[in-house]
C-alpha positions as a printed Julia matrix, in Angstrom:
228×3 Matrix{Float64}:
   0.0     0.0     0.0
   1.43    3.36   -1.07
  -0.2     6.36    0.56
   1.3     9.83    0.24
   1.05   12.9     2.49
   1.18   10.96    5.77
   0.97   13.44    8.64
   1.26   11.12   11.63
   1.9     7.42   12.0
   2.98    5.18   14.82
   2.82    1.84   16.56
  -0.4     1.27   18.51
  -2.24   -1.7    19.97
  -0.73   -4.24   22.34
   2.83   -3.07   21.7
   1.94    0.47   22.7
  -0.05   -0.69   25.74
   2.82   -2.85   26.98
   0.67   -5.97   26.66
   2.42   -7.6    23.7
   3.69  -11.15   23.91
   6.07  -12.92   21.54
   3.28  -13.93   19.17
   1.5   -10.54   19.18
   1.02   -8.63   15.95
   2.46   -5.14   15.56
  -0.33   -2.71   14.7
   0.21    0.66   13.1
  -2.16    3.6    12.83
  -1.74    6.76   10.83
  -3.34    9.74    9.18
  -2.84   11.18    5.71
  -4.04   14.2     3.77
  -5.71   13.72    0.42
  -4.59   16.24   -2.21
  -6.99   19.13   -1.82
  -7.76   19.22   -5.54
  -8.98   15.62   -5.31
 -11.74   16.7    -2.91
 -13.39   18.91   -5.52
 -14.46   16.24   -7.97
 -17.53   14.1    -8.32
 -15.93   11.13   -6.57
 -13.9    11.87   -3.47
 -10.71   10.03   -2.53
 -10.72    6.9    -0.42
 -10.96    7.81    3.26
  -9.25    4.78    4.81
  -6.61    2.3     3.76
  -6.3    -0.93    5.73
  -3.75   -3.69    5.19
  -2.64   -6.84    6.94
   0.89   -8.23    7.02
   1.81   -5.61    8.04
  -1.24   -4.51   10.02
  -1.73   -0.84    9.24
  -4.7     1.51    9.13
  -4.48    4.99    7.63
  -7.37    7.47    7.82
  -7.76   10.61    5.76
  -7.43   13.73    7.91
 -11.11   14.71    7.8
 -12.29   11.23    8.69
  -9.76   11.03   11.52
 -11.05   14.32   12.92
 -14.67   13.18   12.77
 -13.82    9.96   14.6
 -11.73   11.77   17.21
 -14.43   14.36   17.88
 -16.79   11.44   18.51
 -14.45   10.14   21.2
 -13.3     7.09   19.22
 -10.78    5.31   21.47
  -8.79    3.75   18.63
  -8.02    6.89   16.64
  -7.44    8.94   19.82
  -4.35    6.86   20.57
  -2.53    8.43   17.64
  -2.12   11.83   19.3
  -1.18   10.47   22.76
   1.57    7.99   21.86
   4.91    8.0    23.67
   7.53    9.78   21.58
   9.43    6.61   20.7
   6.4     4.98   19.08
   5.95    7.6    16.37
   7.33    6.56   12.99
   6.16    9.63   11.05
   5.73   13.1    12.54
   5.27   16.23   10.47
   4.74   19.86   11.49
   1.01   19.54   10.78
   0.94   16.33   12.8
   2.62   18.13   15.67
   0.01   20.88   15.43
  -2.71   18.29   15.85
  -0.97   16.8    18.88
  -0.85   20.31   20.28
  -4.66   20.7    20.09
  -5.54   17.13   21.12
  -7.25   18.2    24.33
  -9.64   20.45   22.44
 -10.99   17.4    20.58
 -12.41   15.92   23.77
 -15.94   16.17   25.12
 -17.01   14.58   28.41
 -20.15   12.84   27.21
 -18.61   11.59   23.99
 -15.56   10.18   25.76
 -17.68    8.45   28.38
 -20.08    6.96   25.86
 -17.36    5.87   23.43
 -15.06    4.18   25.93
 -17.81    2.53   27.95
 -19.57    1.6    24.72
 -16.49   -0.14   23.36
 -15.91   -1.85   26.71
 -19.49   -3.09   26.73
 -18.98   -4.5    23.23
 -16.0    -6.45   24.53
 -18.13   -7.84   27.36
 -20.78   -8.97   24.88
 -18.09  -10.77   22.93
 -17.06  -12.51   26.15
 -20.62  -13.61   26.78
 -21.12  -14.89   23.23
 -17.99  -17.02   23.1
 -18.15  -20.33   21.27
 -16.36  -23.66   21.59
 -13.98  -22.92   18.72
 -10.38  -24.04   19.32
  -9.02  -20.5    19.67
 -11.87  -19.29   21.86
  -9.95  -19.03   25.14
  -7.23  -16.9    23.61
  -9.7   -14.55   21.93
 -11.82  -14.32   25.07
  -8.79  -13.36   27.14
  -7.96  -10.67   24.56
 -11.48   -9.23   24.73
 -11.21   -9.1    28.52
  -7.88   -7.28   28.4
  -9.38   -4.75   26.02
 -12.37   -4.29   28.32
 -10.15   -3.48   31.29
  -7.91   -1.2    29.26
 -10.81    0.73   27.74
 -12.38    1.27   31.14
  -9.12    2.35   32.75
  -7.93    4.61   29.96
 -11.35    6.06   29.31
 -11.86    6.96   32.94
  -8.41    8.58   33.14
  -9.16   10.65   30.05
 -12.58   11.64   31.36
 -11.36   12.51   34.86
  -8.05   14.22   34.07
  -8.07   15.18   30.4
  -4.96   13.07   29.81
  -4.5     9.66   28.21
  -1.71    7.28   29.21
  -1.24    4.7    26.48
   1.07    2.28   28.3
  -0.83    0.52   31.05
   0.39    0.06   34.61
   1.08   -3.52   35.71
   0.57   -5.35   32.4
   0.55   -8.72   34.14
  -2.65   -7.79   35.96
  -4.31   -7.36   32.55
  -3.15  -10.77   31.42
  -4.35  -12.3    34.68
  -7.72  -10.6    34.26
  -7.93  -11.94   30.72
  -7.32  -15.51   31.85
  -9.87  -15.17   34.64
 -12.52  -13.91   32.22
 -11.62  -16.62   29.7
 -12.45  -19.21   32.36
 -15.58  -17.37   33.53
 -16.78  -14.44   31.36
 -19.09  -13.18   34.12
 -15.96  -12.35   36.15
 -15.51   -9.27   33.96
 -18.89   -7.76   34.85
 -17.93   -6.3    38.27
 -15.1    -4.31   36.71
 -17.39   -2.93   34.01
 -20.02   -1.97   36.59
 -17.34   -0.38   38.79
 -16.25    1.96   36.04
 -19.79    2.78   35.0
 -20.38    3.93   38.58
 -17.05    5.79   38.67
 -17.92    7.76   35.54
 -21.32    8.64   36.99
 -19.82    9.76   40.29
 -17.02   11.88   38.82
 -17.14   15.44   37.61
 -14.48   15.16   34.97
 -11.94   17.62   33.64
 -13.41   17.76   30.13
 -15.85   20.27   28.68
 -19.26   18.91   27.8
 -18.57   19.25   24.07
 -15.35   19.17   22.04
 -14.14   22.29   20.26
 -14.99   21.49   16.66
 -13.75   24.91   15.59
 -10.17   24.0    16.56
 -10.36   20.85   14.46
 -11.92   22.78   11.57
  -9.16   25.41   11.65
  -6.47   22.72   11.66
  -8.1    20.85    8.8
  -8.3    24.02    6.72
  -4.56   24.55    7.25
  -4.04   21.01    5.98
  -6.16   21.72    2.88
  -4.23   24.9     2.13
  -0.9    23.11    2.53
  -1.82   20.36    0.08
  -3.59   22.51   -2.49
  -2.05   22.47   -5.96
  -3.73   22.93   -9.3
  -2.53   22.09  -12.77
  -5.27   24.15  -14.31
  -4.33   27.42  -16.07
């Protein structure tokens, strides 16, 4: 996959969280800018490019902004990575990192992180007897705990720590839930109550104007025209 105008890209997923094992995949996430001229035609450019081997997802800048403003936990990682995990950083990418806090809204963060965590719990409950079930169930449980923990931190403090504390506790939690999926429910309920009881550090709504201004700078930067 060849994608030009990449603004930010880095290693995410289990490697970034500190949960990777020897057989874990290395996931990469990035953002690119479509040529501005390409946005003017009848058919717009492709908004996402996804590959496996290597595992990489690239979102066009406007799509990334829409997802981030909605509180999407996956895309939000890109602007909170530790320095050493970035593989591409550009001045426009650094500008976006600089306004990352303005993209956050309390309700959207709460709903997105708890919503994703609840999806992981449903996957635990709907496990099958397939040979790889235990491994996948443990992975869903680890994601559930991480989403709850990171989401609550972001909601309460306005900051997101990508690398988890005590990775072994996440693996132990995963194995416990793989043996008994209902064991994950108390943790989910705990964080639901914690969100409800906490007056967080985030504004009620994200600042869409900041994202709009940044995106317009991106469009100006990548505007070229071959027309006379």
